[in-house]
N, C-alpha and C positions, 0 to 999 in steps of 0.2 A: 928501549928499555926504560931512556931517562923519561917518555909521556907517560909507563904504566907509576914510575916510582913516584912524578910530580902527582899523578892520580891518588896512589894510596897515600902520601901524606894532607891531600885534600880531604878523603874519607877519615885520618885519621883526625886533620883537625876541625873535621864536622863533626864529629863524636865527642870530642874534648867539648866542644860550643853545646852539643847537647848536653851532654855533662854536669856541664857546668849550669845549663838553664835548669838543669831536673835538681841539682846541689840546691839553687838559690830557691826554683817554688816547696822544695821540702822544707826551708828552712825559716819559709814567709807563712806556711800554713803549720809549724811546730808553734811557730810565734803566735798563728792566729787559737790555734788550739787551744793553747794554755793558757792564753787570756779566757777563754769560755769557761773553763775549768776551775779557773782560779779559784769560786766559792767552795768548790770538794774540798782544793788546797788549805784553803784557808781554816776547814774543819780540822783535817788532817792534822794540820799544823796545831792545832788545839788539844785535838784528842791525845794525840802520843805520849804527854810529857805526863801524864797522869799513870802513866803504867810505871814511870818509874818512882813514885813517890814513895816514901817510907822503904826503898831499900840502901843497902850501903852507897854512900858517895864514888866508893871505888869501883862500882860495878854499873855505874849510869850511863859512862859510853859505853863500854862490852854491850849494854844490853841495848843501848840505840844501834849501833853496830850492827847487833843482830836481826832487829826489827828493820833498817834499813836491805839488810840483806833479803830479806824474808817478802819483803816489800819488792825489789829490782824482780827476784824471782816471780813473786803473782804477777806484776806487771810484764815481762818479756818472755819466760818458760811458760807461763798458765794462760795468762789472760788475750797477750799479743796474735797467740796462735788459735787459739776459742774466738776473738773478733774476726778475725779474715777469712775463719773460719764460716762461721754464723753470717757474717756480712754476706760474703759469695753463696752460701744453698740455705739457710734459713734466715734471712734477716727481721721475719717474723716474731723470732724467736727471743730475739734481743728484749721488746721490753716486757717483757712476762718475766724474763731473768731478772731484770732490773727492778722489778714489782717484789721479787720477794726478796731480795739486798735491802732495798727500800723497809721490808715488813722486820727483818730482821736488823736493822737499826733503830728503828722505832723499840723494838724487844730489849735490845743492848742498852737503852737510852730509858726506856720506862723499869728498866729490873737499878740501873744504878740509883735513880729519881727515888725509887720504891727505899734502896739499901739506905739511900740518904734519911729519908724521913724515919723510917722504919728500923733502924740499926740490929744488924744479924738477922732481920726477920727471910730471907732468903737463907741456902745453905753455902754461900761461898763465903770460905775465910773463917768460918763458926766452929772448925775444928781443931782445938790448939797444936794437935802434933802438929797437924798439915801447916798451920801459920808460923814454925819454930824450925820449920824444914827451910833453909834462905835457898836453896839446890830447886827443889822443888817450887820455893813462889817464884824464883827467877825467869825457874820455865814455862809456871801456869800465866804470869805477866805477859813473854815473850811471844806464848800461842795466844795468848788473847788479841793482842795486839795487832798479829798479823795477818788474825781472822779479822777483826778491824777492819783492816789496812787491805784485806782483799776487796771489805765490799766499793770502801771510796774507791778504792783502782781503776776496778767493774767502771765505776761511774765514770771517772777519768776518760777512761780507756775507751767507753761508750761516747762520750762526750768530742772526744778527736773522730773516733770514728764519722759520726754522723757528719762532722765536717770537712774530714775527706772523700766522703763515701763517692764523688763519681770521681774521682784519681786513680791513675791503676795500681793493681795490688802490689806493685814493689813502693810506687809511693805511699801507699799506705801503710805498708809494714815499715817503713824509716819513717816514718811522722809519728807511728803509735810506740817505736825505740827511742825517739829523740824526745817527745814527752815524758814517756816513763821515766827514761835517766834523767831528765832535767830534773824533772819536779821530786825525784825520791831525791836528787840531793838537795834541792833547796828546802823542801819538808823537815830532813833529818838533821843538816845543815842551822835551819835555827831551831829545830827541838835540840840538840847538841848544847848550843849556844843557852839555851835557857838555862836548863838543868844544869849549865857549869858556870851561871852569872853568879852563884853565891861562892863559887870557890874562888872567882875572877876578883869579885872583892872583897875577900879575905886576904891573898895577897896587895891587892892594891895596899887595903890596911896597914900592912904594917911593911911595906918597901915602897909604897909612895909617898910624895911628896905632899904638900897641907892639901892640897887638890886629888890627888888621888887617894887621900885617905875620905875625904868627905865624897866622893864618888862611891868609895871599899863602900863607906858606912850604909850608904844607900841603897847597893845593891845585898849587901849580905841581908837589911832590914826587909826589901823592897821583894826578893825575889821567893821567900815561903808564902807572901798576900797575891805574887801572881800567879805562882803553883798552884795556889786556891782558889783562884778568880779562873784561870784556863781549865781546872777539873769543872767546876760548874760552864764554862764555856761549851767544854767536851761534850759535854752529857746534851746539854742544848742542843750544840753540833748536829749530834747524831740525830735527836728527834727532828730535827729544822730537816734537815738534808734526807732523815727517811719519810719524813711526809712528804717534802716537794719530789722526792721519785713517786713517788705513789700517783701522787696527783698527775704531774707531767702526763706519766707511763697510763694513768687512767683516760686520759684526754686523749694519747694516741692513739686510744684504743675503740676512740670514739663516746667517748663517756667524759664531756666537757662540763655538764652541770654545777659539779665540788669544784672545778676551778675556777668557772664565772659564781659562785657564790662566793669565794673569798677573793676575787678578785673586785667585786660590790661593794664589799666591804672593807679591804683595804681603801678603794675609791673613795669610800663615804668621810672615812674616817680622815682622809689626805683634803678632802674640801673643806670637811668641819675644821681642823686645824690651821689650816693654809700656814704650817711655819716648816719649812724645809720639808715642800710638800712633796718630792723627789723620795727622800731620808725616810720621812713618815709612811710614805706605800708603800717601801721597802720592809719597815718594821714591822709596820701592822703585817705583811702577807709574811712575813717569817717568823711573826707569832703565832698568826693561825695555821700554819705549814706545821710548825710544834706542837700547836695543842691537838690537831689530829696526829700527827705522828706519836704522842702519850695515849688516846685513845686505841690508835693501832697497836702501838705497845704493848698497852693493857691489856687487852683483848686477845695478845699474842702470849700473855704470858698464862691467863686464866686458860687456854685452851693445850698450852704444856704442861699447866698442872695437872689437869684432867689426865691429858693424855699418858702424863707419868704413872696417875693413879692408877691407870685402866689398865696398862701393859707391864705395870712394874710391880705390881699388887702381891701375886703370886710366883716373881722373880723369874716375869719375862723378860727375855733378851739379859739376865745377867747370868746364865750359866745355872743355875738353879734346876733342881727336878722336886 
């Protein structure tokens, strides 16, 4: 009896040690995967604040909360099981799906660039009645942010899955969930801080001391500039990430030439300038990927326009006869 109890305790201790080792392994893999996804996280952080620009300050945090909740649903409810299923049954499908997401990001980025260069050229927000409806405007902005987040989240989860592809399905699920929650909290925490920084500055100008008033004035004056810069960074990020996804996906499918061309040009720039070589190479590569994103996005816009003219000309898909 005593021997059996001791054996049971030994088994429990062994299970506890294995569980602790598993937790440590998941934590280490989560940290490693989060670092790999850092580039996409920065893009996500830059893109999101643009969706609350022009909306009432009182609605900023609730809107960010809605987008964050949508982002968590994207990662945990949709993408996590999809990644596990595809990783187990059809890993060859992941790359084509990422390419579709990359094309969508290029389309979104090129469309925003077109709207900036030719205001009101596309039909978005050109209807005055639509722009006067705050509830619909808010819903549209949240829906647009969650759609864009889905693509960026898919890239984050795919990068994470690639880093833990040799682990058990349980470890993969744990790491994917941990990365999803941690990155969502980090991104939208930073976004909330950015969009409310001007309110914090206003509070400091009224209730702070001399130093507080100086900092508050700087925040009040600087945040609009920061948001404008972030809007440009967000558009650039969509094009850059979209272009890089397509480029790397083509390489994984065996078409290495486009990636080699960009690497060759970036290497030439690096050796020509000889100033901060690693940073120079990164900027050159990112710039070329963004140019590729613009070209792909422009092609997607043209094809989408043709598709609309062909299928909507006589009321197709609109229910008219």
